[in-house]
SERO-172276 format. One record per residue: residue in one letter; x, y, z of N, C-alpha, C in turn. Coordinates in steps of 0.2 Angstrom, whole numbers. Layout:
SERO-172276
+------+-------+--------+-------+--------+---------+-------+-------+--------+-------+
: type : neast : nnorth :   nup : caeast : canorth :  caup : ceast : cnorth :   cup :
+------+-------+--------+-------+--------+---------+-------+-------+--------+-------+
:    A :     X :      Y :     Z :      X :       Y :     Z :     X :      Y :     Z :
...
+------+-------+--------+-------+--------+---------+-------+-------+--------+-------+
***
This chain:
SERO-172276
+------+-------+--------+-------+--------+---------+-------+-------+--------+-------+
: type : neast : nnorth :   nup : caeast : canorth :  caup : ceast : cnorth :   cup :
+------+-------+--------+-------+--------+---------+-------+-------+--------+-------+
:    M :   451 :    438 :   389 :    458 :     435 :   388 :   459 :    428 :   393 :
:    L :   457 :    428 :   397 :    456 :     422 :   401 :   452 :    417 :   397 :
:    L :   446 :    419 :   395 :    442 :     414 :   392 :   445 :    410 :   385 :
:    L :   448 :    417 :   382 :    451 :     414 :   375 :   458 :    409 :   376 :
:    A :   461 :    410 :   382 :    467 :     406 :   385 :   464 :    398 :   386 :
:    R :   456 :    397 :   386 :    454 :     392 :   390 :   451 :    389 :   383 :
:    D :   452 :    391 :   377 :    449 :     390 :   371 :   442 :    391 :   370 :
:    A :   439 :    396 :   374 :    432 :     397 :   374 :   431 :    403 :   367 :
:    T :   425 :    402 :   364 :    423 :     407 :   358 :   420 :    413 :   361 :
:    V :   424 :    418 :   361 :    423 :     424 :   365 :   419 :    430 :   356 :
:    T :   414 :    432 :   361 :    412 :     437 :   356 :   410 :    445 :   360 :
:    Y :   414 :    450 :   356 :    413 :     455 :   361 :   408 :    459 :   357 :
:    C :   403 :    464 :   362 :    398 :     467 :   360 :   400 :    475 :   362 :
:    H :   397 :    479 :   360 :    396 :     485 :   363 :   390 :    489 :   363 :
:    S :   389 :    495 :   365 :    384 :     498 :   364 :   379 :    499 :   359 :
:    R :   383 :    499 :   353 :    380 :     501 :   347 :   381 :    495 :   343 :
:    T :   381 :    489 :   345 :    381 :     483 :   342 :   374 :    481 :   339 :
:    Q :   374 :    479 :   332 :    367 :     478 :   329 :   365 :    471 :   332 :
:    D :   358 :    473 :   334 :    354 :     466 :   337 :   357 :    464 :   343 :
:    L :   361 :    468 :   347 :    363 :     466 :   354 :   359 :    460 :   359 :
:    S :   354 :    461 :   357 :    349 :     454 :   361 :   350 :    448 :   358 :
:    A :   351 :    448 :   352 :    352 :     441 :   349 :   358 :    438 :   350 :
:    A :   364 :    443 :   350 :    371 :     440 :   352 :   369 :    437 :   361 :
:    V :   366 :    442 :   364 :    367 :     440 :   371 :   362 :    433 :   372 :
:    R :   357 :    432 :   368 :    353 :     425 :   368 :   358 :    420 :   367 :
:    E :   363 :    420 :   364 :    366 :     414 :   361 :   373 :    414 :   366 :
:    A :   374 :    418 :   370 :    380 :     416 :   376 :   377 :    412 :   381 :
:    D :   383 :    408 :   383 :    383 :     403 :   390 :   385 :    409 :   395 :
:    I :   389 :    414 :   395 :    391 :     418 :   399 :   391 :    424 :   396 :
:    V :   388 :    429 :   401 :    388 :     436 :   397 :   392 :    441 :   403 :
:    V :   397 :    445 :   401 :    400 :     448 :   406 :   399 :    455 :   403 :
:    A :   395 :    459 :   405 :    392 :     465 :   405 :   396 :    471 :   409 :
:    A :   398 :    475 :   404 :    401 :     481 :   406 :   404 :    487 :   402 :
:    V :   398 :    489 :   401 :    395 :     494 :   396 :   395 :    501 :   399 :
:    G :   392 :    502 :   404 :    390 :     507 :   407 :   385 :    512 :   406 :
:    R :   379 :    508 :   404 :    373 :     508 :   404 :   367 :    505 :   408 :
:    P :   364 :    509 :   412 :    360 :     504 :   414 :   355 :    500 :   413 :
:    R :   355 :    494 :   414 :    351 :     489 :   413 :   350 :    487 :   406 :
:    I :   355 :    488 :   402 :    356 :     486 :   394 :   353 :    479 :   392 :
:    V :   356 :    476 :   397 :    355 :     468 :   396 :   348 :    465 :   401 :
:    R :   344 :    465 :   397 :    337 :     464 :   399 :   337 :    455 :   402 :
:    G :   331 :    455 :   405 :    330 :     447 :   407 :   329 :    443 :   400 :
:    Q :   326 :    444 :   398 :    322 :     441 :   392 :   327 :    441 :   387 :
:    D :   333 :    443 :   387 :    338 :     441 :   382 :   343 :    437 :   384 :
:    I :   344 :    436 :   391 :    347 :     430 :   394 :   346 :    423 :   392 :
:    K :   351 :    419 :   392 :    349 :     412 :   388 :   348 :    408 :   394 :
:    P :   342 :    404 :   395 :    341 :     401 :   402 :   347 :    398 :   402 :
:    G :   349 :    398 :   409 :    356 :     395 :   412 :   362 :    398 :   411 :
:    A :   361 :    403 :   408 :    368 :     407 :   407 :   370 :    409 :   414 :
:    V :   378 :    411 :   414 :    381 :     414 :   419 :   381 :    422 :   417 :
:    V :   378 :    425 :   423 :    379 :     433 :   420 :   384 :    437 :   427 :
:    I :   388 :    440 :   423 :    393 :     444 :   428 :   392 :    450 :   427 :
:    D :   390 :    455 :   429 :    388 :     461 :   429 :   393 :    466 :   431 :
:    A :   398 :    468 :   428 :    403 :     473 :   430 :   402 :    479 :   429 :
:    G :   396 :    481 :   428 :    395 :     490 :   427 :   392 :    492 :   432 :
:    Y :   392 :    498 :   434 :    389 :     501 :   438 :   387 :    509 :   437 :
:    N :   382 :    510 :   438 :    379 :     516 :   436 :   374 :    520 :   442 :
:    L :   373 :    526 :   441 :    369 :     530 :   447 :   363 :    527 :   448 :
:    G :   362 :    528 :   456 :    355 :     523 :   458 :   357 :    516 :   459 :
:    N :   364 :    515 :   459 :    367 :     508 :   461 :   364 :    502 :   457 :
:    V :   363 :    504 :   452 :    360 :     497 :   447 :   367 :    495 :   442 :
:    G :   366 :    490 :   440 :    372 :     488 :   435 :   368 :    489 :   428 :
:    D :   374 :    485 :   423 :    370 :     484 :   416 :   367 :    480 :   416 :
:    V :   365 :    476 :   420 :    360 :     472 :   417 :   354 :    472 :   422 :
:    D :   349 :    471 :   420 :    342 :     473 :   425 :   341 :    465 :   428 :
:    F :   345 :    466 :   433 :    347 :     460 :   439 :   337 :    456 :   440 :
:    G :   333 :    461 :   441 :    327 :     460 :   443 :   323 :    453 :   437 :
:    S :   324 :    454 :   432 :    321 :     450 :   427 :   328 :    445 :   425 :
:    A :   333 :    447 :   426 :    340 :     442 :   423 :   340 :    436 :   429 :
:    V :   338 :    437 :   434 :    340 :     433 :   440 :   335 :    427 :   438 :
:    E :   329 :    428 :   435 :    324 :     422 :   433 :   328 :    417 :   428 :
:    R :   332 :    419 :   424 :    336 :     415 :   418 :   342 :    413 :   420 :
:    A :   346 :    417 :   423 :    352 :     414 :   424 :   353 :    411 :   430 :
:    S :   358 :    405 :   427 :    361 :     400 :   433 :   363 :    403 :   438 :
:    L :   368 :    407 :   437 :    372 :     411 :   442 :   372 :    419 :   439 :
:    I :   371 :    424 :   444 :    370 :     431 :   442 :   375 :    435 :   449 :
:    T :   379 :    441 :   447 :    382 :     445 :   452 :   378 :    450 :   452 :
:    P :   376 :    451 :   459 :    372 :     458 :   459 :   375 :    465 :   458 :
:    V :   373 :    470 :   458 :    375 :     477 :   459 :   373 :    481 :   464 :
:    P :   374 :    483 :   470 :    381 :     484 :   472 :   382 :    477 :   475 :
:    G :   390 :    476 :   477 :    393 :     468 :   480 :   393 :    464 :   476 :
:    G :   393 :    462 :   469 :    397 :     459 :   465 :   403 :    458 :   464 :
:    V :   405 :    460 :   457 :    412 :     461 :   456 :   415 :    467 :   460 :
:    G :   413 :    471 :   462 :    415 :     478 :   466 :   421 :    477 :   469 :
:    P :   419 :    473 :   475 :    423 :     470 :   480 :   430 :    466 :   477 :
:    M :   429 :    462 :   474 :    435 :     459 :   469 :   439 :    463 :   467 :
:    T :   437 :    468 :   462 :    440 :     474 :   460 :   445 :    477 :   464 :
:    I :   441 :    480 :   469 :    443 :     484 :   475 :   450 :    479 :   477 :
:    A :   449 :    475 :   479 :    455 :     469 :   483 :   459 :    468 :   478 :
:    T :   459 :    467 :   471 :    465 :     466 :   465 :   468 :    472 :   465 :
:    L :   465 :    478 :   466 :    469 :     485 :   465 :   472 :    485 :   471 :
:    L :   471 :    484 :   477 :    472 :     485 :   483 :   481 :    482 :   483 :
:    E :   479 :    474 :   480 :    483 :     470 :   481 :   490 :    472 :   475 :
:    Q :   487 :    475 :   470 :    492 :     477 :   464 :   496 :    483 :   466 :
:    T :   493 :    487 :   471 :    496 :     494 :   472 :   502 :    492 :   478 :
:    V :   502 :    488 :   482 :    504 :     487 :   487 :   510 :    482 :   483 :
:    E :   510 :    478 :   479 :    516 :     475 :   475 :   519 :    480 :   471 :
:    A :   517 :    484 :   468 :    520 :     490 :   465 :   523 :    496 :   470 :
:    A :   521 :    496 :   475 :    524 :     500 :   481 :   531 :    495 :   484 :
:    A :   529 :    491 :   485 :    534 :     484 :   486 :   540 :    485 :   482 :
:    R :   540 :    484 :   475 :    543 :     484 :   470 :   549 :    490 :   469 :
:    Q :   544 :    496 :   470 :    547 :     504 :   470 :   553 :    504 :   476 :
:    L :   551 :    502 :   482 :    554 :     503 :   488 :   559 :    497 :   488 :
:    G :   559 :    492 :   483 :    565 :     487 :   485 :   565 :    482 :   490 :
:    V :   558 :    482 :   493 :    554 :     477 :   498 :   552 :    471 :   496 :
:    A :   554 :    466 :   500 :    550 :     460 :   497 :   544 :    459 :   498 :
:    G :   540 :    456 :   492 :    532 :     455 :   492 :   530 :    453 :   499 :
:    V :   524 :    457 :   499 :    519 :     454 :   504 :   516 :    450 :   502 :
+------+-------+--------+-------+--------+---------+-------+-------+--------+-------+
***
């Protein structure tokens, strides 16, 4: 939604998208959050694309094959240690805000 708000053209894909590789090859920004280990392969990354791997799977691997994708991406988030810490920080912030609202306490 943030990208749409900035007038970006957004294409949603999923694990059963016909020719997922072709869609990924066209993307300037890839956000992978499928829940399938290494479903996005490096050879499918457009050279210079930004890759955000929001997936986490058993074995500490993401939805992107980091080893091959890092060769083509201009920027890439690792798994673990990429978006996970930001997700946790945001969740904690929202939890504190919700508790403050329920208790009628000024926001932190």
